[in-house]
C-alpha positions in Angstrom: -39.7 10.2 20.9 -38.5 10.1 24.5 -34.9 10.2 23.3 -35.6 13.3 21.1 -37.4 15.0 24.0 -34.4 14.3 26.3 -32.0 15.7 23.8 -34.2 18.8 23.5 -34.4 19.3 27.2 -30.6 18.9 27.6 -30.0 21.3 24.8 -32.3 23.9 26.4 -30.6 23.4 29.8 -27.1 23.8 28.1 -28.3 27.0 26.4 -29.6 28.3 29.7 -26.2 27.6 31.4 -24.4 29.3 28.5 -26.6 32.4 28.8 -26.1 32.5 32.6 -22.3 32.3 32.1 -22.2 35.3 29.7 -24.1 38.2 31.2 -25.6 40.5 28.6 -26.0 44.2 29.5 -28.7 46.3 27.8 -28.5 50.0 27.1 -32.0 50.7 28.4 -31.4 48.9 31.8 -29.9 50.8 34.7 -27.7 48.6 36.7 -27.2 49.5 40.4 -23.4 48.8 40.3 -23.1 51.4 37.5 -24.6 54.1 39.7 -22.7 53.1 42.8 -25.7 51.6 44.6 -25.7 48.3 46.4 -28.0 45.4 45.4 -31.4 45.9 46.9 -33.0 42.9 48.8 -36.7 42.4 48.1 -39.1 39.5 48.8 -41.5 37.9 46.3 -45.2 38.4 46.9 -46.3 35.5 44.7 -45.0 32.7 42.6 -43.0 34.0 39.7 -40.7 32.8 37.0 -37.0 33.6 37.1 -35.9 33.7 33.5 -32.7 34.1 31.6 -34.2 36.3 29.0 -36.2 39.5 29.5 -39.1 38.1 27.3 -39.6 35.2 29.8 -38.8 32.7 27.1 -36.1 30.8 29.0 -37.1 30.0 32.6 -34.4 29.1 35.2 -36.6 28.5 38.2 -39.9 29.2 39.9 -39.6 31.4 42.9 -42.1 30.9 45.7 -43.7 33.7 47.8 -41.4 35.2 50.4 -38.2 34.2 48.5 -35.5 36.9 48.7 -34.0 38.3 45.5 -31.3 41.0 45.2 -32.2 43.6 42.6 -29.2 44.4 40.3 -30.9 46.4 37.6 -34.1 48.2 36.7 -35.9 48.0 33.4 -39.5 48.8 32.5 -41.8 46.4 34.4 -39.0 43.9 34.9 -36.1 43.7 37.3 -32.7 42.0 36.9 -32.0 40.1 40.1 -29.8 37.5 41.8 -31.2 34.8 44.0 -30.5 31.4 45.3 -32.1 28.4 43.4 -31.6 24.7 43.7 -28.4 24.7 41.6 -26.9 27.7 43.4 -26.8 31.4 42.9 -28.5 32.6 39.7 -29.1 35.9 37.9 -32.2 36.5 35.8 -35.3 38.5 35.2 -38.6 38.7 37.2 -41.8 40.8 36.9 -41.6 43.8 39.2 -45.3 43.3 40.1 -44.3 40.0 41.8 -42.0 41.7 44.3 -42.7 43.8 47.3 -42.6 47.6 46.8 -39.3 49.4 47.2 -39.5 51.9 50.2 -40.2 55.4 48.9 -37.0 57.0 50.2 -34.9 54.3 48.7 -36.7 54.3 45.4 -36.3 58.1 45.2 -32.6 57.9 45.8 -32.3 55.1 43.2 -34.4 57.1 40.7 -32.2 60.2 41.2 -29.1 58.1 40.7 -30.6 56.5 37.6 -31.7 59.9 36.3 -28.2 61.2 36.7 -26.7 58.2 35.0 -29.1 58.6 32.1 -28.2 62.3 31.7 -24.5 61.5 31.8 -24.9 58.8 29.1 -26.6 61.4 26.9 -23.8 63.9 27.5 -21.1 61.4 26.8 -22.7 60.6 23.5 -22.5 64.3 22.6 -18.9 64.5 23.9 -19.9 66.7 26.8 -19.3 66.5 30.5 -20.9 67.6 33.7 -20.4 67.8 37.5 -20.4 64.5 39.3 -19.0 62.5 36.5 -16.1 60.1 37.1 -12.7 60.0 35.5 -13.9 57.0 33.4 -16.9 59.0 32.1 -14.9 62.1 31.3 -12.4 60.0 29.4 -15.3 58.4 27.5 -16.6 61.8 26.5 -13.4 63.8 25.8 -10.7 61.2 25.5 -7.4 61.2 27.3 -6.2 64.6 28.6 -3.2 66.4 27.3 -1.9 67.0 30.8 -2.6 65.8 34.3 -1.7 67.1 37.8 -2.5 65.3 41.1 -2.4 66.4 44.7 -3.4 64.7 47.9 -4.2 66.1 51.3 -5.1 63.5 53.9 -7.7 61.2 52.3 -8.7 63.8 49.7 -7.3 63.3 46.3 -7.6 66.2 43.8 -6.7 65.8 40.2 -6.8 68.2 37.2 -7.1 67.1 33.6 -6.2 69.7 31.0 -7.5 69.5 27.4 -5.9 71.7 24.8 -7.3 72.5 21.3 -5.1 73.8 18.5 -6.0 75.1 15.1 -3.9 75.7 11.9 -4.3 79.4 11.0 -3.4 80.5 7.5 -0.5 82.9 7.3 1.3 84.8 4.5 4.5 86.8 4.4 7.0 88.1 1.8 10.7 88.0 1.5 13.4 89.0 -1.0 16.0 87.0 -2.7 18.5 88.8 -4.9 16.2 91.8 -5.0 13.2 89.7 -6.2 10.0 89.7 -4.1 8.6 86.3 -3.1 5.4 85.4 -1.4 5.1 82.5 1.1 1.8 81.0 2.3 1.8 78.6 5.3 -0.2 77.5 8.3 0.7 78.3 11.9 -0.5 76.1 14.8 -2.0 78.2 17.5 -3.8 77.5 20.8 -7.5 77.8 20.1 -9.0 77.0 23.5 -9.3 74.2 26.0 -10.8 72.8 29.1 -9.6 72.1 32.6 -11.5 69.5 34.6 -11.0 69.1 38.4 -11.8 65.9 40.2 -12.0 65.3 43.9 -12.0 61.7 44.9 -13.0 60.6 41.3 -15.8 63.1 40.9 -15.9 66.2 38.8 -16.1 69.3 41.0 -15.1 72.0 38.6 -15.0 72.6 34.8 -13.1 75.6 33.4 -13.2 76.6 29.7 -10.2 78.4 28.4 -10.8 81.5 26.3 -10.3 81.0 22.5 -8.0 83.2 20.5 -9.4 85.2 17.7 -9.6 83.1 14.6 -8.0 84.1 11.3 -9.5 82.7 8.2 -8.0 82.2 4.8 -9.8 85.3 3.6 -8.1 87.5 6.2 -4.5 86.2 6.4 -1.9 87.6 8.6 0.5 89.6 6.4 4.0 90.5 7.3 4.7 93.4 4.9 8.1 93.4 3.1 10.7 96.0 4.0 10.7 99.1 1.8 13.0 99.2 -1.1 16.0 101.5 -0.8 17.6 102.9 -3.9 21.1 104.1 -3.9 22.2 106.7 -6.6 
């Protein structure tokens, strides 16, 4: 019985170590490093479990009152933190209610950053962009640009990404061979619009949409009329 219990405890400990080694990131958690915010130091106000999993099923340690944790991510009612435990530094989850409150001005700044990050994520999913996005976010939304230009003045780096859209427009013309009239249908690749995105120090500061050319559909093809026939008597 004792041997079985020892094996079970060792297995649980190994699983915990494995989980700690491979950090899992959740879509509904806003991590401070993703919104360019530094880890936030807070103290515990009561004893609380530090767990590997968000559902508190795999405890790593028990934190005592006045222990310091560094907040790395915000989720509903739980925070992802890093702290010092007996075996060294560890990352895990704690109940938000067991930590001191975040100062109002700091919380407001973090919430604004998180709100911006959430909005950017939604836009990227729709293949749209907005001011304040980084190069990485724009590329995630629109893909790699067709052209790039880069200038630097002092410490300010300005870069422009140009996206070009082309469409195949149906065309039709006529020609003569040995006095016989022939018709030719084909498609012509034409510029249909685009977008120029300006970055300043890795942040979108301007978005310019190019005008689209009038579209020609198959029902209204461009026709090049044949030359008139000339008869000689």
